[in-house]
PDB file of N, CA, C, O and CB in Angstrom:
ATOM      1  N   MET A   1      72.224  86.977  93.126  1.00  0.00           N
ATOM      2  CA  MET A   1      72.957  87.761  92.158  1.00  0.00           C
ATOM      3  C   MET A   1      74.383  87.182  92.061  1.00  0.00           C
ATOM      4  O   MET A   1      75.058  87.000  93.074  1.00  0.00           O
ATOM      5  CB  MET A   1      72.973  89.283  92.560  1.00  0.00           C
ATOM      6  N   ASN A   2      74.813  86.905  90.861  1.00  0.00           N
ATOM      7  CA  ASN A   2      76.147  86.321  90.693  1.00  0.00           C
ATOM      8  C   ASN A   2      77.198  87.411  90.477  1.00  0.00           C
ATOM      9  O   ASN A   2      76.879  88.594  90.362  1.00  0.00           O
ATOM     10  CB  ASN A   2      76.156  85.336  89.510  1.00  0.00           C
ATOM     11  N   SER A   3      78.432  86.987  90.427  1.00  0.00           N
ATOM     12  CA  SER A   3      79.554  87.936  90.323  1.00  0.00           C
ATOM     13  C   SER A   3      79.536  88.727  89.025  1.00  0.00           C
ATOM     14  O   SER A   3      79.895  89.905  89.002  1.00  0.00           O
ATOM     15  CB  SER A   3      80.871  87.197  90.440  1.00  0.00           C
ATOM     16  N   LYS A   4      79.121  88.081  87.953  1.00  0.00           N
ATOM     17  CA  LYS A   4      79.104  88.765  86.658  1.00  0.00           C
ATOM     18  C   LYS A   4      78.111  89.930  86.674  1.00  0.00           C
ATOM     19  O   LYS A   4      78.398  91.011  86.159  1.00  0.00           O
ATOM     20  CB  LYS A   4      78.747  87.773  85.530  1.00  0.00           C
ATOM     21  N   THR A   5      76.973  89.699  87.254  1.00  0.00           N
ATOM     22  CA  THR A   5      75.955  90.745  87.343  1.00  0.00           C
ATOM     23  C   THR A   5      76.438  91.895  88.228  1.00  0.00           C
ATOM     24  O   THR A   5      76.247  93.066  87.901  1.00  0.00           O
ATOM     25  CB  THR A   5      74.636  90.168  87.891  1.00  0.00           C
ATOM     26  N   LYS A   6      77.064  91.545  89.348  1.00  0.00           N
ATOM     27  CA  LYS A   6      77.592  92.581  90.244  1.00  0.00           C
ATOM     28  C   LYS A   6      78.661  93.406  89.545  1.00  0.00           C
ATOM     29  O   LYS A   6      78.704  94.628  89.681  1.00  0.00           O
ATOM     30  CB  LYS A   6      78.167  91.949  91.523  1.00  0.00           C
ATOM     31  N   LEU A   7      79.519  92.732  88.801  1.00  0.00           N
ATOM     32  CA  LEU A   7      80.580  93.433  88.077  1.00  0.00           C
ATOM     33  C   LEU A   7      79.999  94.389  87.041  1.00  0.00           C
ATOM     34  O   LEU A   7      80.461  95.522  86.910  1.00  0.00           O
ATOM     35  CB  LEU A   7      81.517  92.428  87.397  1.00  0.00           C
ATOM     36  N   LYS A   8      79.001  93.941  86.318  1.00  0.00           N
ATOM     37  CA  LYS A   8      78.360  94.806  85.320  1.00  0.00           C
ATOM     38  C   LYS A   8      77.728  96.033  85.973  1.00  0.00           C
ATOM     39  O   LYS A   8      77.801  97.137  85.433  1.00  0.00           O
ATOM     40  CB  LYS A   8      77.295  94.023  84.540  1.00  0.00           C
ATOM     41  N   GLN A   9      77.114  95.837  87.126  1.00  0.00           N
ATOM     42  CA  GLN A   9      76.501  96.968  87.823  1.00  0.00           C
ATOM     43  C   GLN A   9      77.557  97.970  88.279  1.00  0.00           C
ATOM     44  O   GLN A   9      77.355  99.179  88.168  1.00  0.00           O
ATOM     45  CB  GLN A   9      75.687  96.477  89.026  1.00  0.00           C
ATOM     46  N   GLU A  10      78.669  97.480  88.783  1.00  0.00           N
ATOM     47  CA  GLU A  10      79.740  98.373  89.227  1.00  0.00           C
ATOM     48  C   GLU A  10      80.348  99.130  88.050  1.00  0.00           C
ATOM     49  O   GLU A  10      80.686 100.308  88.176  1.00  0.00           O
ATOM     50  CB  GLU A  10      80.829  97.579  89.959  1.00  0.00           C
ATOM     51  N   ILE A  11      80.488  98.468  86.918  1.00  0.00           N
ATOM     52  CA  ILE A  11      81.025  99.132  85.725  1.00  0.00           C
ATOM     53  C   ILE A  11      80.072 100.218  85.248  1.00  0.00           C
ATOM     54  O   ILE A  11      80.510 101.279  84.805  1.00  0.00           O
ATOM     55  CB  ILE A  11      81.274  98.111  84.596  1.00  0.00           C
ATOM     56  N   ASP A  12      78.780  99.962  85.336  1.00  0.00           N
ATOM     57  CA  ASP A  12      77.794 100.968  84.931  1.00  0.00           C
ATOM     58  C   ASP A  12      77.859 102.218  85.807  1.00  0.00           C
ATOM     59  O   ASP A  12      77.520 103.309  85.350  1.00  0.00           O
ATOM     60  CB  ASP A  12      76.390 100.375  84.985  1.00  0.00           C
ATOM     61  N   LYS A  13      78.286 102.074  87.044  1.00  0.00           N
ATOM     62  CA  LYS A  13      78.371 103.213  87.959  1.00  0.00           C
ATOM     63  C   LYS A  13      79.628 104.052  87.736  1.00  0.00           C
ATOM     64  O   LYS A  13      79.687 105.195  88.189  1.00  0.00           O
ATOM     65  CB  LYS A  13      78.336 102.724  89.391  1.00  0.00           C
ATOM     66  N   LEU A  14      80.619 103.516  87.059  1.00  0.00           N
ATOM     67  CA  LEU A  14      81.896 104.212  86.885  1.00  0.00           C
ATOM     68  C   LEU A  14      81.783 105.363  85.890  1.00  0.00           C
ATOM     69  O   LEU A  14      80.946 105.331  84.989  1.00  0.00           O
ATOM     70  CB  LEU A  14      82.968 103.233  86.422  1.00  0.00           C
ATOM     71  N   PRO A  15      82.628 106.378  86.056  1.00  0.00           N
ATOM     72  CA  PRO A  15      82.675 107.455  85.056  1.00  0.00           C
ATOM     73  C   PRO A  15      83.277 106.941  83.743  1.00  0.00           C
ATOM     74  O   PRO A  15      84.007 105.950  83.727  1.00  0.00           O
ATOM     75  CB  PRO A  15      83.500 108.660  85.590  1.00  0.00           C
ATOM     76  N   ASP A  16      82.960 107.623  82.661  1.00  0.00           N
ATOM     77  CA  ASP A  16      83.370 107.165  81.334  1.00  0.00           C
ATOM     78  C   ASP A  16      84.884 107.110  81.149  1.00  0.00           C
ATOM     79  O   ASP A  16      85.385 106.263  80.410  1.00  0.00           O
ATOM     80  CB  ASP A  16      82.777 108.061  80.289  1.00  0.00           C
ATOM     81  N   ASP A  17      85.609 107.992  81.805  1.00  0.00           N
ATOM     82  CA  ASP A  17      87.061 107.989  81.608  1.00  0.00           C
ATOM     83  C   ASP A  17      87.731 106.754  82.223  1.00  0.00           C
ATOM     84  O   ASP A  17      88.820 106.369  81.799  1.00  0.00           O
ATOM     85  CB  ASP A  17      87.668 109.252  82.206  1.00  0.00           C
ATOM     86  N   LEU A  18      87.099 106.141  83.204  1.00  0.00           N
ATOM     87  CA  LEU A  18      87.672 104.931  83.803  1.00  0.00           C
ATOM     88  C   LEU A  18      87.321 103.663  83.026  1.00  0.00           C
ATOM     89  O   LEU A  18      87.980 102.635  83.182  1.00  0.00           O
ATOM     90  CB  LEU A  18      87.196 104.793  85.234  1.00  0.00           C
ATOM     91  N   ILE A  19      86.304 103.735  82.207  1.00  0.00           N
ATOM     92  CA  ILE A  19      85.870 102.560  81.451  1.00  0.00           C
ATOM     93  C   ILE A  19      86.984 102.066  80.530  1.00  0.00           C
ATOM     94  O   ILE A  19      87.197 100.860  80.407  1.00  0.00           O
ATOM     95  CB  ILE A  19      84.610 102.883  80.632  1.00  0.00           C
ATOM     96  N   GLU A  20      87.686 102.981  79.892  1.00  0.00           N
ATOM     97  CA  GLU A  20      88.780 102.590  78.989  1.00  0.00           C
ATOM     98  C   GLU A  20      89.892 101.883  79.763  1.00  0.00           C
ATOM     99  O   GLU A  20      90.469 100.915  79.267  1.00  0.00           O
ATOM    100  CB  GLU A  20      89.348 103.829  78.256  1.00  0.00           C
ATOM    101  N   GLU A  21      90.195 102.351  80.961  1.00  0.00           N
ATOM    102  CA  GLU A  21      91.219 101.695  81.780  1.00  0.00           C
ATOM    103  C   GLU A  21      90.786 100.290  82.181  1.00  0.00           C
ATOM    104  O   GLU A  21      91.596  99.362  82.183  1.00  0.00           O
ATOM    105  CB  GLU A  21      91.516 102.528  83.032  1.00  0.00           C
ATOM    106  N   ILE A  22      89.533 100.139  82.514  1.00  0.00           N
ATOM    107  CA  ILE A  22      88.997  98.820  82.874  1.00  0.00           C
ATOM    108  C   ILE A  22      89.093  97.879  81.680  1.00  0.00           C
ATOM    109  O   ILE A  22      89.468  96.715  81.822  1.00  0.00           O
ATOM    110  CB  ILE A  22      87.525  98.932  83.357  1.00  0.00           C
ATOM    111  N   TYR A  23      88.754  98.389  80.511  1.00  0.00           N
ATOM    112  CA  TYR A  23      88.818  97.576  79.296  1.00  0.00           C
ATOM    113  C   TYR A  23      90.255  97.132  79.006  1.00  0.00           C
ATOM    114  O   TYR A  23      90.485  95.974  78.656  1.00  0.00           O
ATOM    115  CB  TYR A  23      88.255  98.359  78.099  1.00  0.00           C
ATOM    116  N   GLN A  24      91.210  98.034  79.147  1.00  0.00           N
ATOM    117  CA  GLN A  24      92.618  97.685  78.928  1.00  0.00           C
ATOM    118  C   GLN A  24      93.067  96.623  79.926  1.00  0.00           C
ATOM    119  O   GLN A  24      93.803  95.703  79.568  1.00  0.00           O
ATOM    120  CB  GLN A  24      93.513  98.937  79.045  1.00  0.00           C
ATOM    121  N   TYR A  25      92.631  96.748  81.159  1.00  0.00           N
ATOM    122  CA  TYR A  25      92.984  95.767  82.185  1.00  0.00           C
ATOM    123  C   TYR A  25      92.405  94.396  81.849  1.00  0.00           C
ATOM    124  O   TYR A  25      93.088  93.382  81.998  1.00  0.00           O
ATOM    125  CB  TYR A  25      92.486  96.228  83.563  1.00  0.00           C
ATOM    126  N   LEU A  26      91.173  94.357  81.403  1.00  0.00           N
ATOM    127  CA  LEU A  26      90.549  93.083  81.036  1.00  0.00           C
ATOM    128  C   LEU A  26      91.266  92.435  79.856  1.00  0.00           C
ATOM    129  O   LEU A  26      91.434  91.216  79.819  1.00  0.00           O
ATOM    130  CB  LEU A  26      89.070  93.291  80.699  1.00  0.00           C
ATOM    131  N   LYS A  27      91.687  93.251  78.891  1.00  0.00           N
ATOM    132  CA  LYS A  27      92.440  92.708  77.757  1.00  0.00           C
ATOM    133  C   LYS A  27      93.763  92.120  78.230  1.00  0.00           C
ATOM    134  O   LYS A  27      94.197  91.080  77.735  1.00  0.00           O
ATOM    135  CB  LYS A  27      92.692  93.800  76.698  1.00  0.00           C
ATOM    136  N   LEU A  28      94.396  92.779  79.178  1.00  0.00           N
ATOM    137  CA  LEU A  28      95.661  92.300  79.724  1.00  0.00           C
ATOM    138  C   LEU A  28      95.476  90.956  80.425  1.00  0.00           C
ATOM    139  O   LEU A  28      96.292  90.049  80.260  1.00  0.00           O
ATOM    140  CB  LEU A  28      96.248  93.329  80.697  1.00  0.00           C
ATOM    141  N   ILE A  29      94.430  90.832  81.189  1.00  0.00           N
ATOM    142  CA  ILE A  29      94.161  89.584  81.899  1.00  0.00           C
ATOM    143  C   ILE A  29      93.908  88.448  80.914  1.00  0.00           C
ATOM    144  O   ILE A  29      94.412  87.341  81.107  1.00  0.00           O
ATOM    145  CB  ILE A  29      92.959  89.749  82.840  1.00  0.00           C
ATOM    146  N   LYS A  30      93.139  88.706  79.869  1.00  0.00           N
ATOM    147  CA  LYS A  30      92.821  87.667  78.895  1.00  0.00           C
ATOM    148  C   LYS A  30      94.039  87.239  78.093  1.00  0.00           C
ATOM    149  O   LYS A  30      94.123  86.089  77.661  1.00  0.00           O
ATOM    150  CB  LYS A  30      91.739  88.147  77.959  1.00  0.00           C
ATOM    151  N   SER A  31      94.982  88.150  77.888  1.00  0.00           N
ATOM    152  CA  SER A  31      96.126  87.829  77.044  1.00  0.00           C
ATOM    153  C   SER A  31      97.219  87.070  77.786  1.00  0.00           C
ATOM    154  O   SER A  31      98.097  86.485  77.150  1.00  0.00           O
ATOM    155  CB  SER A  31      96.696  89.089  76.465  1.00  0.00           C
ATOM    156  N   LYS A  32      97.185  87.066  79.094  1.00  0.00           N
ATOM    157  CA  LYS A  32      98.208  86.352  79.855  1.00  0.00           C
ATOM    158  C   LYS A  32      98.035  84.854  79.667  1.00  0.00           C
ATOM    159  O   LYS A  32      96.931  84.323  79.782  1.00  0.00           O
ATOM    160  CB  LYS A  32      98.139  86.720  81.354  1.00  0.00           C
ATOM    161  N   LYS A  33      99.132  84.185  79.379  1.00  0.00           N
ATOM    162  CA  LYS A  33      99.115  82.738  79.240  1.00  0.00           C
ATOM    163  C   LYS A  33      99.726  82.139  80.500  1.00  0.00           C
ATOM    164  O   LYS A  33     100.666  82.695  81.068  1.00  0.00           O
ATOM    165  CB  LYS A  33      99.886  82.277  77.958  1.00  0.00           C
ATOM    166  N   PRO A  34      99.199  81.024  80.923  1.00  0.00           N
ATOM    167  CA  PRO A  34      99.792  80.409  82.110  1.00  0.00           C
ATOM    168  C   PRO A  34     101.222  79.957  81.836  1.00  0.00           C
ATOM    169  O   PRO A  34     101.520  79.421  80.768  1.00  0.00           O
ATOM    170  CB  PRO A  34      98.946  79.220  82.575  1.00  0.00           C
ATOM    171  N   ASN A  35     102.083  80.172  82.787  1.00  0.00           N
ATOM    172  CA  ASN A  35     103.478  79.770  82.634  1.00  0.00           C
ATOM    173  C   ASN A  35     103.611  78.279  82.896  1.00  0.00           C
ATOM    174  O   ASN A  35     103.164  77.769  83.923  1.00  0.00           O
ATOM    175  CB  ASN A  35     104.392  80.573  83.585  1.00  0.00           C
ATOM    176  N   LYS A  36     104.224  77.603  81.963  1.00  0.00           N
ATOM    177  CA  LYS A  36     104.480  76.185  82.166  1.00  0.00           C
ATOM    178  C   LYS A  36     105.809  76.040  82.883  1.00  0.00           C
ATOM    179  O   LYS A  36     106.785  76.726  82.579  1.00  0.00           O
ATOM    180  CB  LYS A  36     104.483  75.408  80.817  1.00  0.00           C
ATOM    181  N   ALA A  37     105.818  75.142  83.827  1.00  0.00           N
ATOM    182  CA  ALA A  37     107.060  74.908  84.559  1.00  0.00           C
ATOM    183  C   ALA A  37     108.039  74.179  83.641  1.00  0.00           C
ATOM    184  O   ALA A  37     107.690  73.180  83.014  1.00  0.00           O
ATOM    185  CB  ALA A  37     106.801  74.089  85.865  1.00  0.00           C
ATOM    186  N   LEU A  38     109.238  74.680  83.573  1.00  0.00           N
ATOM    187  CA  LEU A  38     110.257  74.047  82.748  1.00  0.00           C
ATOM    188  C   LEU A  38     110.826  72.840  83.477  1.00  0.00           C
ATOM    189  O   LEU A  38     111.103  72.894  84.675  1.00  0.00           O
ATOM    190  CB  LEU A  38     111.377  75.046  82.392  1.00  0.00           C
ATOM    191  N   LEU A  39     110.993  71.760  82.743  1.00  0.00           N
ATOM    192  CA  LEU A  39     111.593  70.565  83.317  1.00  0.00           C
ATOM    193  C   LEU A  39     113.103  70.700  83.264  1.00  0.00           C
ATOM    194  O   LEU A  39     113.676  71.018  82.221  1.00  0.00           O
ATOM    195  CB  LEU A  39     111.126  69.290  82.573  1.00  0.00           C
ATOM    196  N   LYS A  40     113.724  70.460  84.372  1.00  0.00           N
ATOM    197  CA  LYS A  40     115.171  70.546  84.406  1.00  0.00           C
ATOM    198  C   LYS A  40     115.763  69.241  83.906  1.00  0.00           C
ATOM    199  O   LYS A  40     115.296  68.160  84.265  1.00  0.00           O
ATOM    200  CB  LYS A  40     115.672  70.866  85.826  1.00  0.00           C
ATOM    201  N   THR A  41     116.778  69.343  83.087  1.00  0.00           N
ATOM    202  CA  THR A  41     117.467  68.160  82.592  1.00  0.00           C
ATOM    203  C   THR A  41     118.914  68.225  83.037  1.00  0.00           C
ATOM    204  O   THR A  41     119.506  69.295  83.180  1.00  0.00           O
ATOM    205  CB  THR A  41     117.363  68.049  81.048  1.00  0.00           C
ATOM    206  N   TYR A  42     119.449  67.062  83.244  1.00  0.00           N
ATOM    207  CA  TYR A  42     120.832  66.970  83.684  1.00  0.00           C
ATOM    208  C   TYR A  42     121.592  66.084  82.710  1.00  0.00           C
ATOM    209  O   TYR A  42     121.117  65.003  82.364  1.00  0.00           O
ATOM    210  CB  TYR A  42     120.927  66.417  85.135  1.00  0.00           C
ATOM    211  N   HIS A  43     122.722  66.506  82.278  1.00  0.00           N
ATOM    212  CA  HIS A  43     123.592  65.727  81.410  1.00  0.00           C
ATOM    213  C   HIS A  43     124.807  65.342  82.240  1.00  0.00           C
ATOM    214  O   HIS A  43     125.765  66.105  82.374  1.00  0.00           O
ATOM    215  CB  HIS A  43     124.001  66.526  80.112  1.00  0.00           C
ATOM    216  N   LEU A  44     124.739  64.152  82.784  1.00  0.00           N
ATOM    217  CA  LEU A  44     125.793  63.715  83.693  1.00  0.00           C
ATOM    218  C   LEU A  44     126.894  62.949  82.983  1.00  0.00           C
ATOM    219  O   LEU A  44     127.905  62.600  83.591  1.00  0.00           O
ATOM    220  CB  LEU A  44     125.209  62.863  84.783  1.00  0.00           C
ATOM    221  N   GLU A  45     126.700  62.688  81.695  1.00  0.00           N
ATOM    222  CA  GLU A  45     127.669  61.967  80.880  1.00  0.00           C
ATOM    223  C   GLU A  45     128.024  60.615  81.490  1.00  0.00           C
ATOM    224  O   GLU A  45     129.190  60.227  81.566  1.00  0.00           O
ATOM    225  CB  GLU A  45     128.925  62.802  80.701  1.00  0.00           C
ATOM    226  N   GLY A  46     126.990  59.922  81.915  1.00  0.00           N
ATOM    227  CA  GLY A  46     127.177  58.584  82.465  1.00  0.00           C
ATOM    228  C   GLY A  46     126.919  57.534  81.406  1.00  0.00           C
ATOM    229  O   GLY A  46     126.659  57.863  80.249  1.00  0.00           O
ATOM    230  N   LYS A  47     126.990  56.261  81.799  1.00  0.00           N
ATOM    231  CA  LYS A  47     126.844  55.183  80.822  1.00  0.00           C
ATOM    232  C   LYS A  47     125.397  55.006  80.358  1.00  0.00           C
ATOM    233  O   LYS A  47     125.168  54.341  79.347  1.00  0.00           O
ATOM    234  CB  LYS A  47     127.352  53.881  81.412  1.00  0.00           C
ATOM    235  N   PHE A  48     124.431  55.565  81.044  1.00  0.00           N
ATOM    236  CA  PHE A  48     123.034  55.394  80.653  1.00  0.00           C
ATOM    237  C   PHE A  48     122.470  56.584  79.874  1.00  0.00           C
ATOM    238  O   PHE A  48     121.289  56.574  79.526  1.00  0.00           O
ATOM    239  CB  PHE A  48     122.197  55.159  81.877  1.00  0.00           C
ATOM    240  N   ASP A  49     123.269  57.593  79.594  1.00  0.00           N
ATOM    241  CA  ASP A  49     122.770  58.779  78.903  1.00  0.00           C
ATOM    242  C   ASP A  49     122.292  58.481  77.485  1.00  0.00           C
ATOM    243  O   ASP A  49     121.237  58.975  77.085  1.00  0.00           O
ATOM    244  CB  ASP A  49     123.846  59.834  78.859  1.00  0.00           C
ATOM    245  N   ASN A  50     123.020  57.705  76.729  1.00  0.00           N
ATOM    246  CA  ASN A  50     122.672  57.420  75.332  1.00  0.00           C
ATOM    247  C   ASN A  50     122.187  55.991  75.154  1.00  0.00           C
ATOM    248  O   ASN A  50     122.352  55.415  74.079  1.00  0.00           O
ATOM    249  CB  ASN A  50     123.870  57.673  74.425  1.00  0.00           C
ATOM    250  N   LEU A  51     121.604  55.420  76.166  1.00  0.00           N
ATOM    251  CA  LEU A  51     121.165  54.031  76.151  1.00  0.00           C
ATOM    252  C   LEU A  51     119.677  53.965  75.820  1.00  0.00           C
ATOM    253  O   LEU A  51     118.886  54.749  76.344  1.00  0.00           O
ATOM    254  CB  LEU A  51     121.452  53.350  77.507  1.00  0.00           C
ATOM    255  N   ASN A  52     119.299  53.032  74.955  1.00  0.00           N
ATOM    256  CA  ASN A  52     117.894  52.795  74.659  1.00  0.00           C
ATOM    257  C   ASN A  52     117.349  51.921  75.784  1.00  0.00           C
ATOM    258  O   ASN A  52     117.531  50.704  75.776  1.00  0.00           O
ATOM    259  CB  ASN A  52     117.697  52.117  73.242  1.00  0.00           C
ATOM    260  N   ILE A  53     116.695  52.534  76.729  1.00  0.00           N
ATOM    261  CA  ILE A  53     116.243  51.825  77.926  1.00  0.00           C
ATOM    262  C   ILE A  53     115.211  50.765  77.583  1.00  0.00           C
ATOM    263  O   ILE A  53     115.219  49.686  78.175  1.00  0.00           O
ATOM    264  CB  ILE A  53     115.664  52.806  78.939  1.00  0.00           C
ATOM    265  N   ARG A  54     114.327  51.050  76.645  1.00  0.00           N
ATOM    266  CA  ARG A  54     113.288  50.085  76.279  1.00  0.00           C
ATOM    267  C   ARG A  54     113.909  48.815  75.700  1.00  0.00           C
ATOM    268  O   ARG A  54     113.485  47.712  76.046  1.00  0.00           O
ATOM    269  CB  ARG A  54     112.309  50.707  75.267  1.00  0.00           C
ATOM    270  N   ALA A  55     114.893  48.953  74.835  1.00  0.00           N
ATOM    271  CA  ALA A  55     115.546  47.778  74.242  1.00  0.00           C
ATOM    272  C   ALA A  55     116.320  47.001  75.297  1.00  0.00           C
ATOM    273  O   ALA A  55     116.320  45.770  75.287  1.00  0.00           O
ATOM    274  CB  ALA A  55     116.488  48.200  73.102  1.00  0.00           C
ATOM    275  N   GLU A  56     116.968  47.699  76.190  1.00  0.00           N
ATOM    276  CA  GLU A  56     117.754  47.030  77.228  1.00  0.00           C
ATOM    277  C   GLU A  56     116.870  46.313  78.236  1.00  0.00           C
ATOM    278  O   GLU A  56     117.292  45.315  78.820  1.00  0.00           O
ATOM    279  CB  GLU A  56     118.638  48.034  77.945  1.00  0.00           C
ATOM    280  N   ALA A  57     115.660  46.796  78.453  1.00  0.00           N
ATOM    281  CA  ALA A  57     114.773  46.187  79.438  1.00  0.00           C
ATOM    282  C   ALA A  57     114.324  44.799  79.013  1.00  0.00           C
ATOM    283  O   ALA A  57     114.045  43.954  79.864  1.00  0.00           O
ATOM    284  CB  ALA A  57     113.565  47.069  79.669  1.00  0.00           C
ATOM    285  N   TYR A  58     114.249  44.549  77.709  1.00  0.00           N
ATOM    286  CA  TYR A  58     113.766  43.258  77.224  1.00  0.00           C
ATOM    287  C   TYR A  58     114.894  42.307  76.877  1.00  0.00           C
ATOM    288  O   TYR A  58     114.623  41.239  76.328  1.00  0.00           O
ATOM    289  CB  TYR A  58     112.889  43.455  76.020  1.00  0.00           C
ATOM    290  N   GLU A  59     116.136  42.633  77.164  1.00  0.00           N
ATOM    291  CA  GLU A  59     117.255  41.731  76.891  1.00  0.00           C
ATOM    292  C   GLU A  59     117.641  40.979  78.124  1.00  0.00           C
ATOM    293  O   GLU A  59     118.567  40.170  78.090  1.00  0.00           O
ATOM    294  CB  GLU A  59     118.450  42.492  76.358  1.00  0.00           C
TER     295      GLU A  59
END
């Protein structure tokens, strides 16, 4: 028996008033988007900040 089947059986045993709460919880879980880690940037105002690195590499 897999987890999905077990979950369905447990939901069938619940009283009707709790079913709506379970449904709201499932909607909440599905709507959550994974948080992407923000990349930190530093502006040090050095000589390489506005430099085209690709062009400089081939000179």
